[in-house]
Residue, then its C-alpha position, 0 to 999 in steps of 0.5 A: m143556639t138561638i137567643e130564644e133557645t138560650l133564654d129558655r135554657l137560662g129560664a130552666v135554671i133561674g126560673p120563669p120571667p116575673e109574673g105579669g112581665v116587665v115594662p120593656v125598655p124603648w131600645e129604639r131610643g138608644l142610638e139617639e140618646v147614647g149613640f149606640q145600641l146595646p147587644v141584642d142578646y142583652r136586650a132580649f134578656i132585659d125584655r124578658y126579666g128586667m133588672v134582676s138579682i140572681s141568687d141574691e148575688l149577681h146584679v144585672y143592671a138595666p136602663s130604668k125610667v125613674p131615679s135610683p135612691q142614690v142621689g145624683q144618678p140620672l134616668g134612663y140610658a144616662g142612668f145605665l151609663y152612670y154605672t160606668t161613668d160615675p166620677h166617684g165610683y169604682c169605674a173611675m178608679l179603674a179608669q185612673a189605674f188604666g191612665d196611670g199605666d197600672y194594667d194589672e189593675c185595669p188593662y182596658p180603657l173605660f167608656p166613653a174611650e174607644g174600645g172601652l169597658l161598659k159595665w152591666g153588672n156586679n156582685w156582692n163580692s165587688d166583682h164587676f162585669f163589663w162589655l169590652m166595646r171592641g169594634p162597631d158591632p155590639d153583638q161581637w163585644p166580649v164580656a170582661a170580668k174583674f174579680d176584685s178579690m183575686r185582682e184578676w181579669d178574665l175576658f170571655e170571648g162570648g156575649f152577655l147571654e152566653f156568659l150568664l148561662s155559662a156561669v149559672t150552669e157552672q160551665y164557666p171556670y170562675h162560676g163560683d166567683v160570678v155567683p158566690g155560693g151557687m144557684k139558690q131559690v130566693g122566692d116564688g120558685r125563682a133563683y132571682r129577684p126582680r129589681g125593676d124595669w123601665s118603669k122603676q128601679s127598686w134596689 
C-alpha cells in the first residue's frame, strides 16, 4: 500500500484534512538544521493534517514556526527536537533511567545518542510514542511506544503511518491504550482537532 493509499484509509477514519489545508513544513531545511530528514510517511501526514489531536487523546507533534506557550521552547525543527531533549521533561527521566541501567523503565538510549528514541507524540494517559532511530534510513525506523501506566514498551516494526492507521482501526494490539476510549468525533465531522502547522502552534 502506498503512502497516499494509507493516508486515504486513515482519512476515512479520522476525517478529511483541515479546511484550507495547512502551511507545509519546509522539510528541505531538515538536513541543515538537525542533520537528518524525518520519515517520508510522517512528512506526508503533516503536510496533509498538520499537528493534530486525534479523538482529543493522541497528540501528534510537528515542527512549528512560532513558540509554544511553554517558556523556553525553541522554534521550528529545534522545537520539535525539544520534545525529546527538554532537560526537565519526561524524556530526560527516560534517558537517566537508561544511563542508570534501568532497562525496564527505558531499554533504549534517547536522541541524540546513535540509535536513540525521537519523540513524535503522546496521549493524555502519559503514554509516549517515538521513532527508534535504528539505522541510517528514516523510512525504516520502527515505532517504540512507552505505555507508562503499564510500565511496558512495545516495538512496532512498521513506520509512523502504519502504526497510526493500525491504532485508529483497532488492528494494533494496544489500540485502546494509544487512543483511550476509541475513535470519536470531536468537531466538524472529524475525529481530530488541528493544533497548528508551520505557521503557528496553538495547544
